[in-house]
DOMAR-88054 format. One line per 8 residues: number of its first residue (from 1); their letters; for each residue x, y, z negated of C-alpha. Coordinates in Angstrom, 1 decimal, padded with zeros to 4 digits. Layout:
N
NUM) A) X:Y:Z | ...
This chain:
191
1) XXXXXXXX) 116.8:109.4:-073.5 | 115.4:106.5:-073.1 | 112.9:106.7:-075.9 | 110.7:108.5:-073.7 | 111.0:106.6:-070.4 | 107.9:107.9:-068.2 | 107.9:104.8:-066.5 | 106.5:103.0:-069.6
9) XXXXXXXX) 103.2:105.2:-069.6 | 103.5:107.2:-066.2 | 100.6:109.8:-067.0 | 102.4:112.6:-068.2 | 104.0:115.5:-066.1 | 107.5:115.3:-067.7 | 109.9:113.9:-070.2 | 109.7:117.4:-072.1
17) XXXXXXXX) 106.3:117.1:-072.3 | 106.2:113.7:-073.8 | 108.8:114.9:-076.7 | 106.8:117.8:-077.7 | 103.8:115.6:-078.0 | 105.2:112.8:-079.3 | 107.1:115.4:-081.8 | 103.4:116.9:-082.6
25) XXXXXXXX) 101.2:114.1:-082.5 | 103.4:111.0:-084.0 | 106.3:112.3:-086.1 | 105.6:115.7:-087.6 | 103.2:115.6:-090.7 | 103.5:119.4:-090.8 | 102.8:122.3:-088.2 | 106.4:123.3:-086.7
33) XXXXXXXX) 107.7:126.8:-085.7 | 108.4:126.6:-081.8 | 112.0:126.9:-082.8 | 112.0:123.7:-085.0 | 110.1:121.6:-081.9 | 112.9:122.9:-079.8 | 115.7:121.9:-082.4 | 113.8:118.2:-083.0
41) XXXXXXXX) 113.1:117.5:-079.0 | 116.2:119.3:-077.3 | 113.9:120.9:-074.9 | 114.8:124.5:-074.6 | 112.9:127.7:-076.4 | 111.6:129.0:-073.1 | 110.2:125.2:-072.2 | 109.0:124.8:-075.7
49) XXXXXXXX) 106.9:128.1:-075.2 | 105.7:127.2:-071.9 | 104.2:124.1:-072.7 | 102.7:124.8:-076.0 | 101.1:127.7:-074.8 | 099.9:124.9:-071.9 | 098.8:122.5:-074.6 | 097.1:125.2:-076.6
57) XXXXXXXX) 094.9:126.4:-073.9 | 094.0:122.8:-073.2 | 092.8:122.6:-076.9 | 095.3:119.8:-077.8 | 097.6:121.8:-080.1 | 096.3:124.7:-082.2 | 098.8:127.4:-083.7 | 098.8:130.1:-086.2
65) XXXXXXXX) 101.3:132.9:-086.9 | 103.0:133.1:-090.2 | 105.0:136.3:-089.8 | 107.2:136.1:-086.9 | 106.7:132.6:-086.7 | 104.6:130.9:-084.7 | 103.4:127.4:-086.2 | 101.8:124.5:-084.0
73) XXXXXXXX) 100.2:121.4:-084.7 | 097.9:118.7:-083.4 | 094.3:120.0:-082.8 | 092.5:117.1:-085.1 | 089.7:118.7:-083.5 | 089.8:117.9:-080.0 | 087.7:115.1:-078.3 | 091.2:113.9:-077.4
81) XXXXXXXX) 093.0:113.8:-080.6 | 092.5:110.5:-081.4 | 093.0:108.8:-077.9 | 095.9:110.7:-077.2 | 097.7:110.0:-080.5 | 097.1:106.3:-080.1 | 098.6:106.4:-076.4 | 101.6:108.2:-077.6
89) XXXXXXXX) 102.1:105.5:-080.5 | 101.6:102.5:-078.1 | 103.8:104.1:-075.2 | 106.5:106.0:-077.2 | 106.2:105.6:-080.8 | 108.0:102.7:-081.6 | 111.7:104.4:-082.0 | 110.9:107.7:-083.2
97) XXXXXXXX) 109.0:106.1:-086.1 | 111.4:103.3:-086.9 | 114.0:105.6:-087.2 | 112.2:107.4:-089.5 | 111.2:104.1:-091.7 | 114.6:102.9:-091.6 | 116.2:106.0:-092.7 | 114.2:104.8:-096.2
105) XXXXXXXX) 116.1:101.2:-096.2 | 119.6:100.8:-097.6 | 122.0:098.3:-096.6 | 121.5:099.1:-092.5 | 124.3:099.7:-090.9 | 123.3:099.8:-087.5 | 119.9:099.3:-086.0 | 118.5:099.5:-082.3
113) XXXXXXXX) 115.7:098.6:-079.6 | 117.2:096.3:-077.2 | 115.4:094.0:-074.4 | 112.8:095.1:-072.4 | 111.4:097.9:-074.5 | 114.9:099.6:-074.1 | 115.0:099.4:-070.1 | 114.7:102.2:-068.1
121) XXXXXXXX) 113.8:100.1:-065.2 | 110.1:099.4:-066.5 | 108.7:099.6:-063.1 | 110.2:096.3:-062.2 | 108.3:094.6:-065.3 | 104.7:093.3:-064.3 | 103.6:095.8:-066.9 | 104.6:097.5:-069.7
129) XXXXXXXX) 106.2:095.6:-072.9 | 104.0:093.9:-075.1 | 106.4:093.9:-078.1 | 109.6:095.8:-079.3 | 113.0:094.0:-080.1 | 114.7:095.2:-082.8 | 118.5:094.3:-083.9 | 119.8:095.0:-087.7
137) XXXXXXXX) 123.0:094.8:-088.7 | 123.8:095.2:-092.6 | 122.8:094.0:-095.5 | 119.3:095.4:-095.9 | 116.6:094.4:-098.6 | 114.6:092.2:-096.5 | 111.3:093.0:-098.3 | 111.8:096.7:-098.0
145) XXXXXXXX) 112.6:096.3:-094.2 | 109.4:094.0:-093.4 | 107.2:096.2:-095.3 | 108.9:099.3:-093.1 | 108.4:097.3:-089.6 | 104.9:096.2:-090.7 | 103.6:099.8:-091.1 | 105.3:100.8:-087.8
153) XXXXXXXX) 103.9:097.7:-086.4 | 100.0:098.8:-087.8 | 101.0:102.5:-086.1 | 102.3:101.3:-082.6 | 099.8:098.6:-082.2 | 102.5:096.4:-080.7 | 104.7:093.2:-082.6 | 108.3:094.4:-083.6
161) XXXXXXXX) 110.5:091.4:-083.3 | 113.5:091.5:-085.9 | 117.0:090.0:-085.4 | 119.2:090.7:-088.6 | 122.8:089.7:-088.5 | 125.5:091.0:-090.9 | 128.1:092.8:-089.0 | 131.0:090.1:-089.6
169) XXXXXXXX) 128.5:087.8:-088.0 | 127.5:090.2:-084.9 | 131.2:090.6:-084.5 | 131.8:086.7:-084.8 | 128.7:085.6:-082.1 | 129.6:085.1:-078.7 | 126.6:083.4:-077.6 | 124.8:084.1:-074.6
177) XXXXXXXX) 122.1:085.8:-076.5 | 124.7:088.1:-078.2 | 126.3:088.9:-074.7 | 123.2:089.9:-073.2 | 121.9:092.1:-075.7 | 125.7:094.1:-076.3 | 125.7:094.6:-072.4 | 122.1:095.2:-072.1
185) XXXXXXX) 120.4:098.9:-072.7 | 119.6:099.8:-076.3 | 118.0:102.7:-078.1 | 119.8:103.6:-081.1 | 118.0:103.6:-084.4 | 120.5:103.7:-086.5 | 124.3:104.4:-085.6
């Protein structure tokens, strides 16, 4: 999954680890069970158990039992909490946060990240992308859309550039820009 391109921030051990960390530190506002973490991230239940145990031993997450379920959350008392959260937000936060933000904006038919953020070949770039290019197809409420994007920009510390087309405008556009975007990599936010 391109959301979690490890080349963008190659300090983590595995894509599975990043998926779990992003879900726990960035996306989930409340503690999650191990099975819910597995469902949301696509990581196997045994992989979730193993990684959460490792993260808990390091003091990065905490868990508590609720009946037979084990609830996991970020350990806000860890001296690494704020720094790790900021790294995850900047390195991997745009896609999941934009998905969540756009779910509350009516009129979006399709949304995706394109350009340098979406490419899986960031190692060929001089450095990680500074901004995130987002294509919106539809007729969303402009004020609501820009409010949602500004909130995500503030969280991830990166500029988010919006390009907005109606579906018919996009389908009729045969410029070099449109052809490049259509043929390039993308990370779907709303399909």
